N, C-alpha and C positions, 0 to 999 in steps of 0.2 A: 686336567680333567678327562675321563678314559675317553673315546672315541666309542668304542661300542661296553657300554655293564648291563650282567645281565646277571640275576640274582635270584638262584632255585627257582626256575623254569620250568612248568611243568603243561602238556598238554596229553589228551585222553582224547580218541575218537572211540565214544562208546566204550564198549572192554577191550578194545587196543590200548595201551599204553604209546604216546610215541615219544614223550619227554619225560625225563622223570628229577626233578630237581637239580635241575643245567647249571651253572654256574661260572662265569669265567667275566675276565677282561680284556678288552685289547687297546692299545696304547694309541697316539696318535703315532700315524706314517709308517705301521707298520704293516705285515707282506704273512695275512697268517691263513695256514693252510687248511681248510675243514674235510676229514674225510669220516668216514665209516661206510660199511656194506648197506646193500640196497634195506631201505626198512630202520636203515636206523634214527629217524629223526632229523635229518640235515636239511631235508628241505622243507620240514615243520620250521625249525627253528630258523631258517631266512624268511619263512613268510610272515611267523614271529615278528623275527628284524625288520620288515620291509613295512609293517602293517596292514599286512593283507589278512592275518588271521589271528585273534584271541588267545592270550594262552588261559590256561584253569586258573592258574595260579603264578606268582611272579614278577618281578620287574625288572623292566626292561628300557633301558636308555641309551640313545643318541646323542653324546654329548650332552648331556643334562636331561636331555627332553624326552619325559616322557611316552614311550611309544604308544601305548591302548591309551593317557588321557590328552594324547594333543600328538595324534599320528601324521596331519598335514605338514608341520611342522618337523615334526622327524626327517619325513618324506623328502622334505628339501633339503637335506640334508643327506640323501642316499642315492649312489646310482646304483641299480638292479639288472641284472642282466641274466633271467631268469634261462632256462636248461632250454628252452624251444622259444626264443625270444617272436612276440609277434609284430611281425614284419610284412608292411602289405605290398605286395608283390609286384602290384600294375604302377606304384608310382614310383618317383624316379628319387635317388639318393637322397639330394639334394631338396628335391620338398618335404618327401619323410621327414629328414631331420629339421623342416627348418617347424613340419607343424608339430615335430617331436617338443621341440625346441619353445613353442607356445604352453604346450600342455605341463612342462615342467617350469612353467610362470615366470618363463626368460621374456624382460621389456619388449618390447614390436624392434625398436629399435635396435633392437642386440641381436635380434634372432639372425641376421644375416653374416656379425662378425661371430656370433656364438656357433652358427653350424658350420665357417671356413675352418676355424681350428679345431672343432673336433673331425672333421675329414681331415687336416694336414696330421693331427694326432694319430690317426688311425690307417692312415695311408691312400683314403678315398678321393685324393683330388682328380686323380682320370676317369671317375667312376660319377663323379658328381653327376650325368645326364643323364646317367644311364639305369633303364627298369631294374629295379632289385630282384625281380622276377629271373632274369638274365646274368645273377650272378653268382660265381662258382661260391660253395660254402662255403668257403675261408674269407671272402669276402661279404659274404651276409653275415657272418660271425665278428665281424669287423664293423656294418651299419649297427649292431648291437649292442655295438660297446660301445659305439660313436653313441647313440640314443640314451647310452645311461650315464655318460659323460660331459654330457652340451650342457650341464647348466653348472658344471663344474663343483660335483661335490666332493662334501667333507670324507663321507664312507661309499667305499664301492665293494659290493655284493657279486659278483662273478659266480654264479651257478654251472658248470659242465661248460666251460667258454673250449674249450678244444675237443668237444666229443665228436667224432666224426668226422675229423680232422687228419689228413696226409701230413706224414714227419715235415714238410715244408713249412705246411701253413702252421700247424702246431712250435715251431721254431720260433716264427711271426709274432703268434700271439704270445708265445714267451716273454719274449722282447717288448710288444707292445705294454706287457701288464708291467715289467721294468719301469717302462718309461713313466706307466700311469702311476708306480707308487711313489713317485717325486713329490706327489702333491695333493694324495689320497690316503685315508688306508686303504687295506685290500681285504678281502673277506674271499678267499677261493675255493670253492668246494669241486672237490675232482675225483675218478678213479683211479688217477693215471698218477703211481706214486714218484715218478722219473719227473714229474712235471713240478712237482709239491716239491723235496728237494734241489731240484734245479732253479724255482722260483722264490720259496716262501723261507723265514727267519725261523716260522715260529707252524706247531701242529698242534690243531687240537680235532682228537677222536673221538667219534661219539661211537656207543654200541648200544644198543636195545635200548634208548631213549635217553643211556646212562653215558656223562662223562669218564670218558677210561684213559685218556692223557693231557695232558697240558705242556707242554714243555718246547724249547728249541732242538730244531731236530736235530743238533750235535750232539744233545745230552739225554734224547732218543736213543740216539745210536750209538752211545759208549755204555748201555748197560746191556752188562750180559750178567747171566748168572755164573755161567765158568767162563773163567778168562783161554782166549785165546790168539795167538800170538803169528806172525808170520814172519817166515824165517826163510832168506835167498841165499843157498851155499853152491858151491864150483861144481859144476858138471861130473868132473871125477871122483869126488868125495864119494867111500864106500862106508855101509856102517851107519849111517847119516841117520834113520831110524830109530838101530839100535839106542845108538849115543844118544838121543834125547830124550827116548822115553827111560832112562835114567836118571833126569832131571827128577829134583821131588814132587810127586804132586800131578806130574804129565800121564796125561791115562789117553792120549790120543796122538797119533801119530800119522800126519796122511800125506805125501805127494801131491803137488793140484797143477801146478805148469811147469814147462817147460821151456825156459828164452835164451837162447844162443849161450853164453858158458858158464848161464846157474838153473837151479832146478830149484824152484818154489814149494816150501813145506807147511801145512797147517799143522800148529800146536793146538791140543787144546788142554786147558789141565782143572783140576778140581780145588785147587787151592784159591783163594779169595783174591790175592794179587802177587805180584812181585813176577810173575813170569818172566818176563823181558829180559830182568836183570838175571835171574839164575840162570834160561839160556845163554847168555851173553861170559856170565863165568863158566859155563859149560862149553862153549865153540873157541876164548879164548889160550884153552890147553891145545887145542889143536893147529893141525900149520895148514888147515883149508881156509880158502878165500871168502867173505860173506860179504854178500853184495846189499843187504839191506835186511833190519830185525824192524818189527812192528808190532803193535798190540794190532789187530783186527777189529772196526770199527761192524757192530748190528748194521743191516741196510735195512731202509727204512719197511721194505717188505716182509721181510722180519719179524720187525717189531709188531706191525700189523699182521702178522698171522698168529703170533706169540698172543696178544691180544684179545683175540677173537678166540682159539681155542680156549683160553682163560675164560671167558666168558661166556661157550658154550658150555664148557663146564661148569661151572656159577650156577647156568639157566637150569640145567639137569638135575641138581642139587637142589635148586628153588623146585621145582617139581618134583624130584622126588620128597623130598617133606612137607610139600602142601597134601600127596596125596598121602602118606603115613597119619597125617595130623586126623583127630576123630571128628564125625563131622557137628556144625554147630545146630544147637540146639535148637528147637524150633518150638515154639508157643503153640498150643494145643488149638485154639484158636485153627492157627494157619498151619498146622498140620494133618486137622480132620479134613475132611471129603466135605467140599461144600454142595449142598443142591443146586440142580438147575436150577436156575432164573427163567422166568415164562419172558421172554421179550415179547415186544408189542409186536412188531413186524416180522415178528417166525410164526413159518407154519409147519414147526415141530411139535407132536403134543408130549407133554411133561407128564412121568407115573404121578399118581396121587400117591 
């Protein structure tokens, strides 16, 4: 059974379409990165998943439980850290977590043990009797995560868990998420693409309310329209660019770095495949030392940028098509102006 299953999920706010027919599944134990620009629909999706919003259409289930039909049962299986976690600054860390354990339905006799375990998991043992308001932002994020895991949820949803943290704090939260993923399915929403590459196995990208990509990180990075290879050749070699351009299909050669005894070159080809074998065949006819020859994968940032550009182009095309379409016909009764009516509470005179 899938930990999260979403089918044809749609949600609009008046005329603003937040989600349009989104469908995907998340298996038990997966760590998923949820990506998208501001206004893409990520927060709406997470609020629907956690039972804070109802969708206009679609089916949402947590371990088979319908979130709309039985939100409380679904919420018992979920731990949620919103982007701005509602922490009570005057409360002590331990006091707040014990209170949250009660709110999460943990039995009274088990709350102290659950609190201690959550503090140990998030590295808060030394801050147990410290007021939350005196903690650094990194430790406040830890408290937010601790309240999300205190009832040992099956699904953990984290919205921007590293927002505003310094590099050291980000690394600490990253390691914490990896530990938590050993017992929970994790859905991580963030704008920091390097965090997704470091923490997640799979990426779901939403843009303009639509699912634009759903694949493993390695699969997304391997999708290039044109093959690109990186080759390192000894620094003393001359005429390298000229030789590499003679390989069939190669249309661009550029030197990218110099390190030690080798220079690294990026070679772009218009051919569909076979770039590295073709380069190898050409280079073995020389006396040059070759230190590296490999295909270059896309970065997640490049994937995201390409999808954003494509989505923008499609949106412009849709708007142009709508502008060119003939106006919809109206019934005569709707199109003709109606005479003003006399309101009982109005002081305006109506012309006869």
